[in-house]
C-alpha positions as CSV (number, residue, x, y, z in Angstrom):
1,M,9.4,29.6,20.6
2,S,11.4,27.2,18.6
3,R,9.4,24.3,17.2
4,Q,10.3,21.3,15.1
5,L,8.0,18.8,13.5
6,Y,9.3,15.3,12.7
7,T,7.1,14.2,9.8
8,F,6.7,11.9,6.8
9,F,4.8,13.2,3.9
10,R,2.5,10.2,3.4
11,S,1.9,9.6,7.2
12,S,-1.8,10.4,7.9
13,T,-1.0,11.3,11.5
14,S,1.7,13.7,10.3
15,F,-0.8,15.1,7.9
16,R,-3.2,15.8,10.8
17,L,-0.6,17.7,12.7
18,R,0.6,19.7,9.7
19,I,-3.0,20.8,9.2
20,A,-3.4,21.8,12.8
21,L,-0.2,23.8,12.9
22,A,-1.1,25.5,9.6
23,H,-4.7,26.3,10.9
24,K,-3.2,27.8,14.0
25,R,-0.6,29.7,11.9
26,L,2.2,28.2,14.0
27,D,5.6,28.1,12.3
28,Y,7.8,25.1,12.6
29,E,11.0,23.6,11.2
30,P,10.3,20.3,9.4
31,R,12.5,17.4,10.1
32,Y,11.8,14.7,7.5
33,I,11.8,11.1,8.7
34,S,11.6,8.5,5.9
35,L,9.5,5.5,7.0
36,P,10.5,3.3,4.0
37,K,14.2,3.9,5.0
38,M,13.3,3.0,8.6
39,E,14.6,6.3,9.9
40,H,12.0,6.2,12.6
41,R,13.6,3.1,14.1
42,T,17.1,4.6,14.4
43,P,18.5,4.9,18.0
44,S,18.9,8.6,17.6
45,Y,15.2,9.0,16.8
46,C,14.0,6.5,19.4
47,D,15.9,8.5,22.0
48,I,13.4,11.4,21.5
49,N,10.4,9.3,20.7
50,P,10.6,5.8,22.3
51,Q,7.6,4.6,20.2
52,G,9.6,5.1,17.1
53,L,6.6,6.7,15.3
54,V,5.8,10.0,13.5
55,P,4.7,12.7,14.0
56,L,6.8,14.2,16.8
57,L,6.5,17.8,17.8
58,V,9.3,19.4,19.7
59,E,8.3,22.7,21.3
60,G,10.3,24.5,23.9
61,G,12.5,21.5,24.4
62,R,9.6,19.1,25.1
63,C,8.9,16.1,22.9
64,L,5.2,15.8,22.2
65,I,3.8,12.6,20.7
66,Q,0.4,11.2,19.6
67,S,-1.2,13.5,17.0
68,M,-4.7,13.9,18.6
69,A,-3.1,14.6,22.0
70,V,-0.8,17.2,20.5
71,I,-3.7,18.8,18.6
72,E,-5.6,19.2,21.9
73,Y,-2.4,20.6,23.5
74,L,-2.1,23.1,20.7
75,D,-5.7,24.1,21.1
76,E,-5.2,24.7,24.9
77,V,-2.0,26.7,24.5
78,Y,-2.9,28.5,21.3
79,P,-6.7,28.8,21.5
80,D,-7.3,31.1,18.5
81,P,-8.6,29.8,16.1
82,P,-10.2,27.0,18.1
83,L,-10.2,23.4,17.1
84,M,-12.5,22.1,19.9
85,P,-16.0,23.4,20.8
86,K,-16.5,25.3,24.0
87,D,-19.4,23.1,25.3
88,P,-18.9,19.6,26.7
89,L,-21.4,18.0,24.3
90,G,-19.7,19.5,21.4
91,R,-16.3,18.4,22.6
92,I,-17.4,14.8,23.2
93,Y,-18.9,14.7,19.7
94,V,-15.7,16.0,18.1
95,R,-13.6,13.6,20.1
96,A,-15.9,10.7,19.1
97,V,-15.6,11.5,15.4
98,S,-11.9,11.9,15.8
99,Q,-11.5,8.6,17.7
100,I,-13.7,6.6,15.2
101,I,-10.9,7.5,12.7
102,G,-7.9,7.6,15.0
103,C,-8.7,4.5,17.1
104,E,-11.0,2.4,15.0
105,I,-10.0,2.9,11.3
106,H,-6.4,4.1,11.1
107,P,-4.7,1.5,13.4
108,L,-6.1,-1.5,11.5
109,N,-4.8,-0.1,8.2
110,N,-1.5,1.3,9.4
111,V,1.5,0.4,7.2
112,R,3.1,-1.6,10.0
113,V,-0.1,-3.7,10.3
114,L,-0.2,-4.4,6.6
115,K,3.5,-5.4,6.7
116,H,2.8,-7.7,9.6
117,L,0.0,-9.4,7.7
118,K,2.4,-10.1,4.9
119,A,5.3,-11.2,7.0
120,Q,3.5,-13.2,9.7
121,F,0.5,-14.6,7.8
122,K,1.9,-14.7,4.2
123,A,-0.9,-12.4,3.0
124,D,-0.3,-11.4,-0.7
125,E,-1.1,-8.0,-2.2
126,A,-4.7,-8.9,-3.0
127,A,-5.3,-10.1,0.6
128,T,-3.9,-7.1,2.2
129,N,-5.8,-4.8,-0.1
130,A,-9.0,-6.7,0.7
131,W,-8.2,-6.3,4.4
132,Y,-7.7,-2.5,3.9
133,R,-10.9,-2.0,2.0
134,H,-12.9,-4.1,4.5
135,W,-12.0,-1.9,7.5
136,I,-12.2,1.3,5.5
137,A,-15.8,0.4,4.4
138,E,-16.8,-0.6,7.9
139,G,-15.3,2.5,9.5
140,L,-16.4,5.1,7.1
141,S,-19.9,3.6,6.8
142,G,-20.3,3.8,10.6
143,L,-18.9,7.4,10.6
144,E,-21.2,8.5,7.8
145,D,-24.2,7.1,9.7
146,Y,-23.1,8.7,13.0
147,L,-22.9,12.2,11.4
148,R,-26.2,11.7,9.7
149,R,-27.9,10.6,13.0
150,E,-26.4,13.3,15.2
151,R,-27.2,16.1,12.7
152,L,-24.5,18.3,14.1
153,F,-22.5,18.7,10.8
154,G,-22.7,21.7,8.6
155,R,-20.0,22.8,6.2
156,F,-17.7,20.7,8.4
157,C,-18.0,17.8,10.8
158,Y,-19.3,20.1,13.6
159,G,-21.2,23.0,12.3
160,D,-19.5,25.5,10.1
161,S,-16.1,25.7,11.9
162,V,-13.0,23.5,11.4
163,T,-12.4,21.1,14.3
164,M,-10.1,18.2,15.2
165,A,-12.7,16.0,13.6
166,D,-12.1,17.5,10.1
167,I,-8.3,17.3,10.7
168,C,-8.7,13.6,11.3
169,L,-11.2,13.0,8.5
170,V,-9.3,14.4,5.5
171,P,-6.1,12.3,5.8
172,Q,-8.3,9.2,6.2
173,I,-10.2,10.0,3.0
174,F,-6.8,10.6,1.3
175,N,-5.7,7.2,2.4
176,A,-8.9,5.5,1.2
177,R,-8.5,7.0,-2.2
178,R,-4.8,6.1,-2.3
179,F,-5.7,2.5,-1.9
180,N,-8.5,2.7,-4.4
181,C,-11.3,2.1,-1.9
182,P,-14.8,2.9,-3.1
183,V,-15.9,6.1,-1.3
184,D,-19.0,7.2,-3.2
185,A,-21.3,5.8,-0.5
186,Y,-20.2,8.5,1.9
187,P,-21.5,11.8,0.5
188,I,-21.4,13.7,3.8
189,L,-17.8,12.8,4.4
190,L,-16.8,13.6,0.8
191,A,-18.5,17.0,0.8
192,I,-16.8,17.9,4.1
193,T,-13.5,16.8,2.7
194,D,-13.9,18.9,-0.4
195,R,-14.8,22.0,1.7
196,C,-11.7,21.4,3.9
197,M,-9.4,21.1,0.8
198,A,-10.6,24.5,-0.3
199,L,-8.8,26.0,2.8
200,D,-5.1,26.9,2.7
201,A,-4.3,25.0,6.0
202,F,-5.4,21.8,4.4
203,R,-3.9,22.4,1.0
204,T,-0.5,23.4,2.3
205,A,-0.3,20.3,4.5
206,E,-1.3,17.9,1.7
207,P,1.2,15.1,1.2
208,S,2.1,15.9,-2.4
209,T,3.1,19.4,-1.5
210,Q,5.7,18.3,1.1
211,A,9.4,18.7,0.4
212,D,10.0,15.0,1.2
213,A,7.3,13.8,-1.2
214,F,8.5,11.2,-3.8
């Protein structure tokens, strides 16, 4: 089946989907969309993704959007190796970890939010960086405490198998480090990230390895 991934190397949501595809060993043709050049806002791109965001996966002629929804789709259609636990309590835990990142941390620190802070509220670089670090600290602190309390993590967020939770975690830690956010207070999350980055699926999806990296 033909498959194209519209992606930007530094987009954490694109990073997630690249990891998932690599983990599933699913080939795709990359289509590079430059966010700085506003290529995601062109009429031709918005025709296939009305949100004007990345990533976008086109498979069998269908346009699939929203990275976590696409990851669960991939897990249903290509179940081996799995990215979601089989039991309901395991699945809700993995979804909760993923959504702490995807719904509580990432949206507040998205580039378009930082740009809006500057344009609408005249926030300077120091102010936007302070905003970023505040929400990273609050989000990762809560996530670290959640993993510690639930005691379901092992080598990875859920036991010893890679799940969607790990796929969401690693790009968020990359972003935190990119913006020089202190992360030493999150030893569980950092140890899981290090173990993930020892795997080919994560290394090959890493932003600096992408053809559109600059």
